[in-house]
C-alpha positions, 0 to 999 in steps of 0.5 A: 500500500502506498502511503502518505508521509505522515509521522504519527510519532511526531503527531503523538509528540505534538499531542503531549505538547498540546496536553502540556500547554493546556494543563490548566484545562486538563485537556486529556481528562476534561477536554469536553470543556473545550468541545462542549456545545449544543446538545449537552444538558445540565444534570446536577451540581457536585462538590469540587475535587482537586482533580477537577478543572478550577475553571469549571467552578460555578461561583454563584452556586458555590456562594449560595451553598457555601460549598465549592460546586461544579456543574455536571452535564449528561452527555459528558460521559459519552461524547461522539466525535466524527472527523470528516476529512477531505480526500480530494486532489486539491489536498495533495498540493504542496509548496511546503514539506507537507501536503495538505493531506499529510498536515490534516492527517497529523491533526486528526491523529493527534486529536483522535488519540486524545479523545480515545484516551479520554474514553470517548468515541471517534469516527471518521470518513475520508470523502471526495464526492462520495465516501471513500472510507467511513467508520462510525464512532467507537472507542478503544485502541483498535479504533485508533489503529483503523484510523491511522492505517486508513488516513495514510492510504494514498489509494483513498485520495484523489478526485473532486470534493463535494461538501454538500454530498458530504454533509448529506452523508453525515446527516443521514449517518450520524446520531444527533449531538455528535461533534463533527470536525470538517477538515478540508481546504474548502476548495469545493463545489457550490450550494453546500451552505443549505446542508451546513444549516441542516447539519448544524441543527443536528450536530456541533460543527467545527470547520478546520480549513487547511491551506497551502501558501500557494492557495492564497498567493501566486508565486513570484515568477516572471513570465508565463506558466501553465496551471492545471485544475486538480479536479480535471484535465483542464489547464491554462497559461497565465502570467502571475505578475499580471493577476497576483493582486486580483487572485489574492483579493478573490481568495480572501473574499472566498475564504471570508464567505466560507468562514461566514457560512460557519459562523452564521450557523453557530459553528466554529471555524479555524484557519491553518496553513501548512507552512505554520505548525498547527500546535500553537493556533490549535491551542489558542483555538481550544482556549478561545472555544472553552471561554466562549462556551463556559 
């Protein structure tokens, strides 16, 4: 089997650094405070213990009862997280040491390991314009093995990406309350926003957009170059110097529209580029999400 060059050992190491950097929120033991969203119902108060995250203390209830109390949520005991991974041809682009698909695979592997170590369920699908491989949420070491073997299988990559079809697939396949992380460059077909709206009513959704630097800025090359469409055999001759500014403006506007579609549907959105290690922006994102949902 031909594989993507994904360093899962490095991904695991990054997980340890991520865990350390989130020590104040005890990421492994209580990462649900980061992922908490719609669908979690308040169950009861219980007394705070030294193993709990101090940020979870409910100070109003504590003052009233004269005991240090935290809230418990019903679904916290069994959370389903599902990774929808874009496996289309555009994810095989790279102007950096890592393809977008390799960068994505390390993120998914790192987060999956954390979720499974917390005793919760992970599922995933590699999707183009159809599901190339799909595994429903489950827990345990075997689930991580299946994911890590599948996500590096190059035979599952290539073709177009249809986000609308992917979202329809999720709506029909997953149980309500699942947290869905869509990992893609979002270079996709049109008319997917209506399905995002439906999916956001059923699931918690986080969009993770991964872009290569050349997705946003044409290289500084004099003269003419031939560029090809990753989804077809079409090619065209361009002169980068003449269209660089117009291209950058167009991409910026498209990225803004994509982000706005997620925000409008009460979903989170994270933007990453393959020339910047994902650890720091991912950590900041988690901390901001936790503060927003606290």
